[in-house]
N, C-alpha and C positions, 0 to 999 in steps of 0.2 A: 205821610208817617212813613218813617223808615223800616225795614224788616230788621227783627233782632237778630243778633249774632252772637252766639256763646263766645266765639273766639275772642271778642274784643274785650273779654272781661279779663282775660290775661294773653294780652297780645303776644309777648314774649316766649309762652309757651306753645305755639303754633308750630307743630313739628310735620316733616314728611319725610318716610322712611326711603330713603334712595340708594343707588349703589353705583359707586363710581369705578366705571367699567376699565379706565385705565390701569388701575391697580390689580385688577382679576388676573392680567398676563404678565405681571411682573412680581410676583412673589416670589421672595429670597430664600430659597430653604436651607441654603447652608452659608457660612460667614468665617474667614480665615480669622484664627487669633494672631493679630498683628505682631505681637514681639515674641511667637515662638522662633527659637533659634535652630539652626538645621543640626539634628542628632548626626553623629559621628559616623553611625551606621548606615545612614541614608547616603553620604558620601561615598561609603566604601561599596554600598549595594550596587550604584551606579556609576562605579569609575568607568566602565565600558563604555556608557552612554556618553560621559565628559569625553572621553578620547573621540567619540565619533563626532562630537560639536566640534572638536578643533578642525575636523575635516569638513564641517558645514562652513567655518570660519574661512577656511582656503577657497571654497565657492564661491562664499561671497564676495570676498575680495578680488577673485578674478573673473566674475561675471559682467563686470560692467561693460566689456566689450565681448559679451557674448555672442558666438555665431553657431551654436549648438556643437557638438561633440563629433558631427559628422559634417560634410560638406555639401549635404543636400538642403535645398531652399526648406526655410522654416514653415512648417503647417500653420493655420489660422491659432489652434491651440498654443502652440509653442509661442508664437507672437503674443499673444494673450499672458501666458505665465511670464514672459520677461517684463513686457511693460508692468503687470503687477509687482514682480520684482523689484523693479526700478523704484517705483513708486514706494513700496512698503519700505524699501531700505533707505529712502529720503527721509522717510517719516517717523522712521524708528531708530535708526542706527545709533543716534547718539544716547538714546533712552538706554539701548542693549549696552553700549561701552561702557557707560556710567555704572550700570549695573555689575556688569565685568569686573570694573575697578574697586569696586568697595568692598571694605571688609565687612567680615561679618553679617552678611546677608541672612533676612529672615526667610522662614520657609516661604513666606508668600511672595517674597522678592523673588525666590529661587523658581517657584510655580510661573510668575510673570516671564522669566528668562526663558523658562522652556517652552512656555506659551509661542514667544516669538520666535522660536528656533523650527518650532513645528511649522508655523507659517512658511518661513524660509525653505523647510525641506519640502512643504506641499508644492511650492513653485519649482523645486528643483527636480520633484520627479517627473514632470512633464519636460523641462528643460534638456536633462540630460538621460535618455534612455538607456542608455550603457550603464547607466549607475542605479536602475531602478531598485535590483533587489537589495543592494545595501542602502538606499533609502528608505524602502517601503519596510526593512527591519528597524532603522532609524526612528521612523515614525512610530511602529507599534512600541519601541522602547521608551519614546519621549511620553507616550500615551498614559503606559503603565506607570511610570515613573509621577506624573502629573496627578493620576488617581492615588497612589500611594501617599504624596505630599496633601492631597487633600482630605484624606482620612485620618492623618495624623494631626491636623492642624487645624480642622473646622470643626464645627460644632453644629448641629441640628436645631433651628431655631423653628417653633411651632406656630406658625402664622395661621389664626383661624380668622376666616371670612365672616365679615360681621356687617349687617346692613349700613350704609350709612346715613346718620340722621341729618336732615338737611332741616336747619332751623332759620324759620323767615324773620328777619328783622322785623321791629316794630315801624313798620311803615304802612300802615293800613288806611285804605280809603271806601268810602261807599259809594258805588258810581249811582249816577241819576237813575237807571235802571234798577237799582235798590240790590245790586249785589257787591260781596263782599270782594275787594282787588288789593292784593299785597304788591308793591313795586318791587320789592327784595330791596330796597335802599339804594345807595348810589351805585352800586354795582348789578342791580336789578333789571327789570324789565322795561324800564323807561327808555333806555336805548338798544334794546334786544328787539326781539320780534313782534313786540307790540307796534313799534314804528314801521319797520319794513315792509308788512305787507301793504298799507297804505301808500307808501312811497312808491312801490312797484306797480300797484295799481293805477295810480296818478300818472306816473311816468309813461307808461305804456300807452294809456288813453290819449295823453298830450301828443305823444310820438305819433299815433295814428289819427291825430287829429278828431277824437271822440269825445263825446260826453262822458264825465266822471261818472262812473255808477253809483248808484246808492249802496252802501254796504249796510248788510244785516245779518248779523251773526245769531239771532235768535234760533235759528235753525239747528246750529251748531250746538248751542246751548242746551236746547229741547230733547236734541240727540242724547247727550252724555246723560243729562238728568235722567231720561227714560231708561237708557242702559244701565246705569247705577255703577259705571267704571270707566276710566279713560285709557286710552291705549297708548302703548310707548311711543309710537309715532307722533300721538296729537300732543302728549306731554313735550316732547323735543321741539316740536313746532311752537306751541305756543309759549311754554316756560323757558324755553331758550335757554337750559341748563345742560352741563356737559355731565349727565349723572344717566343712568336707566331705571326704569321702573321695575323693582321687583315683583315678580309675578307669582301668585301661590298658585299650585296646580292643583284646581278642582275638576270634577266631572265636566263641566262646561268648557274650561281650559282645554281639557284632552279632547273633546269633540272637535273643538276648534283646530287643534293640532293636527287632526284627522282631514278635517276639511280642507286646510290649509294645504296640505300634502296633494289631496285629490286635484284640487284646484290649479296648483302650478304646475301640474301634468297635462292641464287641458290645452288643447291648440290655441293660439291667441285670438282666434275669430270667436271662439267659445268664450274665452276670457272675457274680452272687451265689453261682452253683454252682460256681464253682472254687476249689478248697482254697486256703488261703493258700499251703501249702507248693509249690503248682503253679503259685504267680504268677512271672512272668519278674522278674529283677533286674539290669537294666542298669547301675545304678549302685552299685557293689561294691569292694572292696579284698580283696585276698588278702596283704595284709601278715601276716607271721605274729607280729611283735609286736603288730599291733592286733587280732589273733584272740586272741591271750594276754589282753590287757587286757579286751576284751569278756567273754570269757569267764570271766575271774575277778571280773568283777562280778557276773553272772547267779550265780556260785558264792557269792560274799559274801551276796547278796541271800536265797538258799535257807538259809544257815548262820544270818543274822540273824532271820530269820523264825522259824526253829525254835527259837531261842533264848529268843524272847519268853515 
């Protein structure tokens, strides 16, 4: 007789609340309005800067055979700057020339043009020490102009971080051990970490000419059930999804955070004496659906290995 799982009544509604970590660090707060044309007052305001850019053009065209503006041997930093300049010029020269020859540049295009000249200017500061004062002034003028263009032609976008809701596909199984398991469909766990641990164990055993050990994940399953939560590390290992588990800061989690800080400062000899099950887990989730998912994967691993 199989255990009753209410999740199977509405299998398409099984959701786990996860966070896509890669997007947390790439939140774009500003975006250019592409069709904004340069205002006449901008061109007048930065006419001195554009004259300095003419000087940068002379340095760009004259620097292919650069041997410094002195006869002394080049330092390591000067050689690095020279190599970086040549690479940058090779990769960006035609793009910059096309922008300069274009009629009616947008503010965004002018910004990109100044950004490229700022990069050239950085190389020249090291390459031409006698021009350092001029180039440092030019750098500051380029940065000021770019800030001005950004303020005039960009809008603030309000990105609010929301937890990503991972909805498991309708691909449910009940394992021979009586646990619910979701494969995640074609892109799920069938070819993920459900198989890899067995492959590694079998491969290592055969390589060392040892008998393949019996795998039993009941200990891990019971540990998770007894705890009532899963750790971030467990989720990544067993579920094999590119997400983070959102952690609710409870008093227990706060205590684990402090315990983790204390343990991380211990000498290695003392640290290795601590049992794995006694280690704190400040990054964890108590979601019932998530616990069901991971326990199902553990049970499926055991059933799969025992069927080999």
